[in-house]
C-alpha positions in Angstrom: -75.1 92.4 10.3 -72.3 90.3 11.0 -74.6 87.3 11.9 -76.1 87.7 8.4 -72.3 87.5 7.0 -71.3 84.6 9.2 -74.5 82.4 8.4 -73.8 83.5 4.6 -70.4 82.7 4.4 -70.7 79.3 6.3 -73.6 78.1 3.9 -71.4 79.0 1.1 -68.8 76.8 2.6 -70.9 73.9 3.4 -72.3 73.8 0.1 -68.9 73.6 -1.6 -67.4 71.4 0.8 -70.1 68.8 -0.1 -69.4 68.9 -3.6 -65.4 68.6 -3.0 -65.8 65.5 -1.3 -68.0 63.9 -4.1 -65.6 65.1 -7.1 -62.2 64.1 -8.6 -58.7 65.7 -7.7 -59.3 68.5 -10.0 -62.6 69.2 -9.3 -61.7 69.4 -5.9 -58.8 71.6 -6.5 -61.5 74.1 -8.6 -63.9 74.0 -5.7 -61.3 74.8 -3.3 -60.3 77.9 -5.2 -63.8 79.0 -5.7 -64.5 78.5 -2.0 -61.4 80.5 -1.1 -62.4 83.3 -3.6 -66.2 83.6 -2.4 -65.4 83.5 0.9 -63.3 86.8 0.5 -65.6 88.1 -2.3 -68.9 88.6 0.0 -67.5 89.9 3.3 -65.9 92.6 1.3 -69.3 93.3 -0.5 -71.1 93.3 2.5 -68.7 95.6 4.2 -69.0 98.6 1.6 -71.5 100.8 3.0 -72.8 102.8 -0.2 -74.7 101.4 -3.5 -72.5 102.9 -5.5 -69.1 101.6 -4.1 -70.7 97.9 -4.2 -72.0 98.5 -7.7 -68.3 99.3 -8.9 -66.8 96.5 -6.8 -69.3 94.3 -8.3 -68.3 95.5 -11.8 -64.5 94.7 -11.0 -65.4 91.0 -9.7 -68.2 90.0 -11.9 -65.8 88.2 -14.5 -64.3 86.2 -12.0 -67.3 85.9 -10.2 -69.0 84.3 -13.3 -65.9 82.0 -13.9 -65.9 80.4 -10.6 -69.6 79.9 -10.5 -69.4 77.8 -13.7 -66.8 75.7 -12.2 -69.0 75.4 -9.2 -71.7 74.2 -11.7 -69.4 71.9 -13.5 -68.1 70.5 -10.3 -71.6 69.9 -9.0 -73.0 68.2 -12.2 -69.9 65.9 -12.6 -69.8 64.9 -9.1 -73.4 64.2 -9.9 -72.6 61.1 -12.0 -71.5 57.8 -10.2 -67.9 56.9 -10.9 -67.7 53.8 -12.8 -66.5 50.6 -10.4 -63.3 49.0 -12.0 -64.5 45.4 -13.6 -62.8 42.7 -11.8 -60.2 40.7 -14.2 -62.1 37.2 -15.2 -58.9 35.0 -15.1 -56.3 35.2 -11.8 -53.2 33.2 -12.1 -51.7 32.6 -8.8 -47.6 31.4 -8.6 -46.9 31.8 -12.6 -43.9 30.1 -13.3 -42.9 29.3 -16.8 -42.8 26.2 -18.5 -39.1 25.4 -18.2 -39.2 26.0 -14.5 -39.3 22.3 -13.5 -38.6 20.9 -10.4 -35.0 19.6 -9.4 -34.7 16.3 -7.8 -31.9 16.2 -5.8 -30.8 13.0 -3.8 -28.0 12.0 -1.5 -25.3 10.2 -2.1 -26.9 7.4 -0.4 -30.5 7.3 -1.9 -28.5 7.4 -5.3 -26.7 4.5 -4.6 -30.0 2.8 -3.3 -32.0 3.4 -6.8 -29.0 2.3 -8.9 -29.9 5.2 -11.0 -27.6 4.9 -14.3 -27.2 7.3 -17.2 -26.4 7.6 -20.8 -25.3 10.4 -22.9 -27.4 11.8 -25.9 -26.1 11.2 -29.2 -26.6 11.2 -32.3 -27.3 8.1 -34.5 -27.9 6.8 -37.8 -31.4 5.7 -38.2 -33.7 4.3 -41.2 -36.0 7.3 -42.3 -39.7 6.3 -41.7 -42.9 7.6 -43.1 -46.1 8.1 -40.3 -49.1 7.8 -41.9 -52.8 6.8 -41.3 -54.4 3.5 -41.9 -57.7 1.9 -42.4 -58.7 -2.0 -41.1 -60.1 -3.5 -44.6 -61.5 -7.3 -44.9 -59.6 -9.0 -47.0 -61.1 -10.6 -50.4 -62.1 -14.0 -51.0 -62.3 -14.9 -46.8 -66.5 -14.1 -47.1 -68.5 -17.3 -47.4 -72.2 -17.3 -48.1 -74.2 -20.2 -46.7 -77.3 -21.2 -49.2 -80.1 -23.5 -48.3 -78.9 -27.1 -50.4 -82.8 -27.5 -51.1 -86.1 -26.2 -50.9 -87.6 -26.9 -47.4 -88.3 -25.2 -44.1 -85.8 -23.8 -41.2 -85.2 -24.9 -38.3 -82.8 -23.6 -35.8 -80.1 -25.8 -35.0 -79.7 -24.8 -31.1 -81.9 -22.6 -28.7 -79.3 -19.5 -29.5 -80.4 -17.1 -32.2 -78.0 -16.6 -34.9 -77.2 -12.6 -34.6 -75.0 -10.6 -36.6 -71.6 -11.1 -34.7 -72.1 -14.4 -33.7 -68.9 -15.9 -33.7 -69.4 -19.3 -35.4 -66.2 -22.1 -35.6 -65.9 -24.6 -38.7 -68.6 -27.6 -38.9 -70.8 -25.6 -36.0 -74.5 -26.6 -36.9 -76.3 -23.7 -38.1 -80.2 -24.6 -39.6 -81.6 -27.6 -40.0 -83.9 -28.1 -43.1 -86.9 -30.1 -43.6 -87.7 -30.7 -47.6 -91.2 -30.3 -48.8 -91.5 -33.8 -50.0 -88.8 -36.5 -48.8 -87.2 -38.0 -51.5 -86.4 -41.3 -49.5 -89.0 -43.7 -51.2 -88.8 -42.6 -54.8 -84.8 -42.4 -54.8 -84.6 -45.5 -52.8 -87.0 -47.4 -55.4 -84.9 -45.5 -58.3 -81.9 -47.1 -56.7 -83.2 -50.6 -56.6 -84.5 -50.4 -59.9 -81.2 -49.3 -61.2 -79.3 -52.6 -59.6 -82.0 -55.0 -60.7 -81.6 -53.7 -64.0 -77.5 -53.8 -64.1 -77.7 -56.9 -62.4 -79.4 -58.6 -65.8 -77.1 -56.7 -67.9 -74.1 -58.0 -66.3 -75.9 -61.6 -66.6 -76.3 -61.0 -70.0 -72.6 -59.7 -71.0 -71.6 -63.0 -68.9 -73.5 -64.9 -71.6 -72.0 -63.0 -74.7 -68.8 -63.5 -73.4 -69.1 -67.3 -72.8 -70.7 -67.7 -76.6 -68.0 -65.7 -78.1 -65.2 -67.8 -76.3 -66.7 -71.0 -77.8 -66.9 -69.6 -81.1 -63.4 -68.6 -80.9 -62.2 -71.8 -79.4 -63.9 -73.8 -82.5 -62.7 -71.4 -84.9 -66.4 -70.2 -85.2 -65.8 -67.0 -83.7 -63.0 -64.2 -84.0 -61.0 -63.1 -80.8 -62.3 -59.5 -81.7 -65.7 -60.2 -80.6 -64.5 -61.9 -77.7 -62.5 -58.6 -76.6 -66.1 -56.5 -76.9 -68.0 -59.4 -74.8 -65.3 -58.6 -72.1 -65.3 -55.0 -72.4 -69.4 -54.8 -72.6 -69.1 -57.1 -69.3 -66.6 -54.9 -67.2 -68.7 -51.6 -68.2 -72.0 -53.3 -66.8 -70.1 -54.5 -63.6 -68.7 -51.3 -62.9 -72.2 -49.8 -62.9 -73.6 -52.0 -61.0 -71.1 -51.4 -58.2 -71.7 -47.3 -58.5 -75.0 -48.0 -58.2 -74.7 -50.6 -55.2 -72.2 -47.9 -53.5 -74.8 -45.0 -53.7 -77.7 -47.0 -52.1 -75.2 -47.9 -49.2 -74.5 -44.4 -49.1 -78.0 -43.0 -49.1 -79.1 -45.7 -46.3 -76.4 -44.1 -44.1 -77.4 -40.4 -45.0 -79.8 -38.1 -42.6 -82.8 -38.2 -45.2 -82.9 -42.2 -44.3 -83.4 -41.1 -40.4 -85.2 -37.6 -39.8 -85.8 -36.8 -43.0 -83.7 -33.0 -42.3 -80.4 -32.0 -43.3 -78.3 -30.3 -40.9 -76.7 -26.9 -42.6 -72.9 -26.2 -41.0 -70.6 -23.7 -41.0 -68.3 -23.7 -43.9 -65.3 -21.6 -42.4 -64.7 -20.2 -38.9 -65.6 -16.7 -38.3 -68.2 -13.7 -37.5 -71.9 -13.9 -38.7 -71.8 -10.7 -40.7 -75.4 -10.8 -42.3 -78.6 -12.7 -41.9 -81.0 -13.4 -44.5 -83.7 -16.0 -43.2 -84.9 -16.9 -39.7 -86.0 -20.2 -38.4 -89.5 -21.9 -38.7 -89.7 -20.2 -42.2 -89.8 -21.6 -45.9 -86.9 -21.6 -48.1 -86.2 -22.2 -51.9 -83.6 -24.0 -53.2 -80.2 -22.2 -53.4 -81.7 -19.0 -51.5 -78.8 -17.2 -49.2 -79.2 -17.7 -45.5 -76.1 -16.0 -43.8 -72.6 -14.9 -44.7 -69.9 -15.5 -42.3 -66.6 -13.5 -42.5 -63.4 -15.0 -41.5 -61.8 -12.5 -39.3 -58.4 -14.2 -38.4 -56.5 -12.0 -40.9 -57.1 -8.4 -41.9 -55.7 -6.1 -44.3 -54.5 -2.1 -43.5 -55.0 0.1 -46.3 -52.7 2.8 -46.1 -53.3 5.7 -48.6 -49.9 7.2 -49.6 -49.4 10.5 -51.4 -48.4 9.6 -54.9 -45.2 11.6 -54.8 -44.0 9.8 -51.6 -44.7 6.5 -53.3 -40.8 6.2 -54.9 -39.2 6.9 -51.4 -41.3 4.1 -49.7 -39.9 0.6 -49.4 -42.3 -1.8 -51.0 -40.5 -4.7 -49.5 -40.4 -3.9 -46.0 -42.9 -4.7 -43.2 -44.9 -1.8 -41.7 -45.3 -1.1 -38.0 -49.3 -1.0 -36.9 -50.1 0.8 -33.5 -53.2 2.1 -32.1 -54.2 5.9 -32.4 -54.0 6.4 -28.6 -50.5 6.2 -26.8 -51.4 2.8 -25.3 -51.0 -0.5 -27.0 -48.2 -2.6 -28.6 -46.6 -2.3 -31.5 -48.0 -4.8 -34.4 -45.6 -5.6 -37.6 -47.7 -6.3 -41.0 -46.3 -7.8 -43.9 -46.8 -6.1 -47.2 -49.3 -8.2 -49.7 -50.3 -8.2 -53.3 -53.8 -6.6 -53.6 -55.5 -4.9 -56.6 -54.7 -1.4 -57.4 -56.6 1.1 -55.7 -56.4 5.2 -55.4 -58.3 8.1 -55.0 -57.8 10.9 -57.9 -59.3 13.5 -55.6 -56.8 12.7 -52.7 -53.8 12.1 -55.0 -53.2 8.9 -52.9 -52.3 5.3 -53.9 -53.2 2.8 -51.6 -50.9 0.4 -49.9 -51.7 -3.1 -48.3 -50.5 -4.9 -45.3 -51.6 -8.3 -43.6 -52.0 -8.7 -40.0 -52.6 -11.4 -38.1 -56.1 -11.0 -36.1 -56.5 -14.2 -33.9 -57.9 -12.3 -31.0 -60.2 -10.0 -33.3 -58.9 -6.6 -31.5 -59.2 -5.3 -35.2 -62.2 -4.3 -37.0 -63.3 -3.5 -40.4 -63.1 0.5 -41.0 -61.0 0.7 -37.9 -58.3 3.8 -38.1 -54.9 2.7 -36.9 -51.4 4.3 -36.9 -48.8 3.2 -39.6 -44.9 3.4 -39.5 -43.8 2.6 -43.0 -40.0 2.3 -44.0 -38.5 4.6 -46.3 -35.6 4.6 -48.3 -32.2 5.9 -47.1 -30.7 6.8 -43.5 -30.9 10.3 -41.1 -29.3 11.6 -38.2 -31.3 11.9 -35.0 -30.9 12.1 -31.4 -31.6 8.4 -29.6 -31.9 7.3 -26.1 -33.1 3.9 -24.8 -36.8 3.3 -24.8 -37.0 2.9 -21.1 -35.8 6.4 -20.1 -38.9 8.0 -21.5 -41.8 8.5 -18.9 -45.4 9.8 -19.3 -47.4 11.6 -17.5 -51.5 11.5 -16.8 -51.8 13.6 -19.7 -49.5 11.3 -22.4 -46.7 13.9 -22.6 -42.9 12.3 -22.5 -40.3 13.0 -20.2 -36.9 12.5 -19.6 -34.5 13.2 -16.3 -31.4 14.8 -17.3 -28.7 14.8 -14.8 -27.0 18.5 -14.6 -24.8 17.9 -11.8 -23.9 15.9 -9.1 -26.8 14.1 -7.3 -29.1 16.7 -9.1 -31.6 15.6 -12.0 -34.2 17.5 -13.8 -37.3 16.9 -15.7 -37.0 17.6 -19.6 -39.5 17.2 -22.2 -39.2 15.0 -24.9 -40.8 14.4 -28.5 -40.8 11.0 -29.4 -41.0 10.7 -33.1 -40.4 6.5 -33.6 -39.3 3.6 -31.4 -37.1 1.2 -33.0 -35.2 -1.7 -31.5 -36.1 -0.3 -28.0 -34.3 3.1 -28.9 -36.6 6.1 -29.1 -35.9 8.6 -32.0 -36.6 11.9 -30.9 -37.7 14.9 -32.8 -37.6 17.2 -29.4 -34.9 16.9 -27.1 -31.9 18.0 -24.8 -28.9 18.8 -26.8 -26.4 16.1 -28.0 -24.2 15.5 -24.7 -26.7 15.6 -22.1 -26.8 12.8 -19.6 -30.2 11.0 -19.7 -31.1 8.9 -16.6 -32.2 5.3 -17.9 -32.3 3.3 -15.1 -34.5 4.7 -12.2 -35.9 7.6 -14.1 -39.4 6.3 -12.7 -38.4 6.5 -9.1 -37.2 9.5 -9.8 -40.8 10.8 -11.3 -42.0 9.4 -8.1 -40.3 11.2 -5.6 -40.7 14.4 -7.4 -44.4 14.0 -7.2 -44.6 12.7 -3.6 -45.1 8.6 -4.4 -41.6 7.5 -4.3 -39.5 5.5 -2.2 
């Protein structure tokens, strides 16, 4: 009997222990209470001798037993569910610092002297108002020349290189050679020689009439008017004869007299825009061969909102720059052009001319445009040499916060005029900004300085 009590008690404790190890904190607390109650209830139940006493004891503790059994089963069911593992965060940020926590560069007095650090006080100045807009490079009107065939014939290439779209050509450069269908040399020469012979006889007859008129006038048998008319007729005949002789001489030195072909040359310098014909093909007289565009000067078309047009200084030049950070700023002068506008965008177009000798601008290219506006405004200004650019294109300056202490500050450059950077965002007025030695400080901060 004692062995039976011990075995039953150990089995219950083992069952509760296995469930207790798997449950949560609340479940383990309930299991511990149930284990203690069962360990006390089972031995008492076995010790009681009579069945009547056991029944009375059982009914007394039946409610407690059912409650503990329910907690036991609930803990067993809950513990069977595996605990969900905690999902790791998709992003881990190590050594996070706020944006304003930038590095501070401290120099020794000797290093500051060796770098030649110079500073200027951030101040507010009056600057001309400007407008930042976008423009489009367009071809000026009248700078495209159409080359056509002077006569019907067969085209031949003037050089070994083929004429393709985009090929640069110079004024007077040979483009094609055209061989006429019928060489007009014989017919034209015969016609000119016949005309010269006719005019020669006409001059001789005019001279004779003039002589007779003079004789009659001297003998008082004719009038002076007849002499004048004869002289005029002779002069006209001599002039026509000289013209015919000149045409014959010019024809004899032309290309048709040598190789029966005509060389077609470029009328202007530029770039071939379109090609309408090819070598070794027949063409009609006056047919278009190719188009040449002169790109030495380009126009910048700037759409401006009609509400801002009164604020734009029309007679002021515009500053043209690329859409990227790199590249020089070019000056474009205003030009008179046919008025154009866009009703859907409520904009009107302004035009500016810009030299393009290096062919850097192309029709349709987008550029940034800075227009001069009417009036002045106050803005923070510093020398352009104080502004630094990092690898991402951000702009920075170094502020001298204490003796031999420099902190890099972000700035936003709105425009540059007369080597002065007009800032839209910058340190407060009165800050000391490094103008000479900023690049050396930048290199020292990132480990590439002197």
